[in-house]
N, C-alpha and C positions, 0 to 999 in steps of 0.2 A: 504494499500499499503505499503509495506518495504521501510526501508530507502535506500537500494541499489537502488530499481525502483525510488525512489523520485530523487535520486543523477543522474541516468540515465537522466530522463526526465529534470531534470535542467541543465544538459551539453548539451542535443540536443537543448534546447531553446537557450542557448548561442551561440552556432555555427549556428543554423538556422537563428537567428536573424541579426546575424554579416553578414551573407550571404546577407539576404535581403538588409542590409545597402548599401553593395558595389554595388548590382544590381542597388538600388536607383540612387546612386552617378556616378558609373561607366559603367553600364551596364553588361549582363551576360558574354560577352565576356571576361572581365577582372577579373572576379573572380579567385582567387588562393587559395590554402591552406594555404600558408605563410601568406597572408592578412587576411583571415578569422580567423587564430588563433591569430594573432598580436591584431585585435579588440575584438576578445573574451577573451583576456588575458592569452592564453595558448600557449605551443609549437605546431608545426606542428604535433608532433609525437602523441599528446594527441587525435586530431581529428580522428584517425585511429582505435583508441578504440573504437568508436561510429559510424563511417561511412567508408564504405569499399573504395569509392573513392569520388573524389570532385563533379562528376556528379551526385552521389546522394543528396549532399549538396546544389546543384543547384535547382534539382527538387523539394524538401521539400521547400525551399525558395519561389520557384515559386507558389507553392499551397496556398501560402497566397495572391496572386494577385487575387484568385478566389473570395476573399470576397465580392466584389462588385456585381458580377454576381451572386452570390450565394443569395444575400440579394435582389435583383431585381426579381429572377426568379419567387417567389410564386405569386407576385402581376400581375406580366405579364401573366402567366398561368391562371390566373382566368379571364382572358377576353376571353377565348375560350369556346365557348358553347360544343363542343366536344372533345374527346381525340386527335383526327386529327389535330384541331385547336390549341391545346395546344402544340402538337408537333411543329407546325411551329412556333407559338411564342417563344417558348424555344429556337428553331434554330435561329431565328431573333436576340433574345438577345445575343445567344452565338457568333454569327458571329460577334457582333457589338464589345463585349468585347474582342475577340481573335484577331480581326483584328487591335484594339488599341495596342496591344503588343504582337505580331506576336511571339517573340522570348521566351516569356515566356510560351504561349501555345504550343509551339513546343516541348518545355523542357517536360511540363505536359503529353502530350498527344503522341508525336511521337517519342521521342529520346529513345534510348537502354537503358534500366536501368539495363540489365543482368538478374541474377537468381534470383526468387522469388520476383518480384515486389509487387506481391498483400500482401506479408506479410509486407514487408516495410512500404506500404503505410496506411494499417491498424495500423501499430504502430503509425506512424505520427498523423493519426486522432484520436487516443486514447489521444495522447498528446494535439491536438490543435481543439479538436471538439469544445470547447465552442467559439472560434474565429471563426471557419469556418462554424459552422451551424446556431447559434443563433437558433431561433423558425423556424422550416422547418416541412412541413409534412414528412412522411415515403416514400413516392413515390419520392419525390424530394431528399431526402436524398439518396436513393439507386441510382437515376440517377446520383448523385455526386459521390459518392464513389466506384462505380464500375469501376474498373482500365481499362479494356479493353474497348476503345474507341466504337469498334463495338458491343459488348453486351450491351453496356450503351445506344447506340443509337436504336438497336434492342428492348430491353425492353420497350422504350418508345412508341412504335409502337404496341406493343401487345395488349393495351388497344383499340386501333383503329380496331383491328381484331377481338376482342370480342364485339365489338359496331356493327359489320358488316360495316364498313364503307371501309375496306379494305379485300383483301383474303388472307389467311394464306401463300398462294403461292407466293404472291406478296411482302410480308414484306422483304424477304431477298434482292430482288433486289432493293427495295426503300432504303435499309438500305446502300447497296453496293454503289450505284450511289450518294446518297446525301454524303457519306462521302468521296468519291473521288472527288467531286465538292469542299467541304470545303478545302480538304487537298490540291487541286490543287492550290486554291486562297491563302492559307496561304503560300506555296511555291513560288509562283508568287511574293507575297509580300516581302518575306524574301530575295528573289534573285534579287530584284529591277528590274524585267522584266516589271512592269508596275506601273507607280506611280498614286496609287487611293488612297484617303483617306478612313479610316475605314467605314465611311458612304456609299461611293461609292461601294466600295469591299462588303459591307454588302448585298446592293441593288442588285448588280449584282448576287450575290451568292443565294440570297432568290428568285431572278427570276426562277432560275435553277432549285431549291429545289422545289418550288412550282408548276413549270410545271410537274415535274416527280411525285409529290404526287398525284394531279390533273389527271393525266393520268391514274393512277390507281384505283382512286377512285371509289368505288361502289355506293355511292349514295351522293347525295349534302346536 
């Protein structure tokens, strides 16, 4: 790696780490370019040499909150005997973590990042992959790094089709309905429409997701 790339990575880390500190202390809604720059020890103009807008910094900082979910995922999926069991187990773990910090998961998966989000995400993972990944299998790594949430979920279902548990025709239906259920619950929590704990929201969401999956299951 040349010196220029090392310097760029170092600057990214300064600004992202400063953003994480602000989120921890004050919440996502209070993140500003000025405070990020102050904490990192640079002026605001310097940040724009590395990030196009503050939403990108919030997004990259939010990704660090995935660590706990990523660390728990391999052990959780080991409990499943089939690919579909693993799919449901991964959903349960995902719901639990996303409903604990809904603002963070909204930024990661639903916020508009503008043009070329995949390129930005891949660059971030190149910098932080040791912190984010640890020791995970290739299929879980693919599950995590696929930017498009719908594609990521669909990929997790494909193995169930190959095992003959689901038909190819129902894959897209299951994918769409499960994503809409999760998204609806996340928005409901964010808008304070229902006062549910993360555990209660996870339980209700998984009831619906499990019912959908079992309806289309070809074999027990």
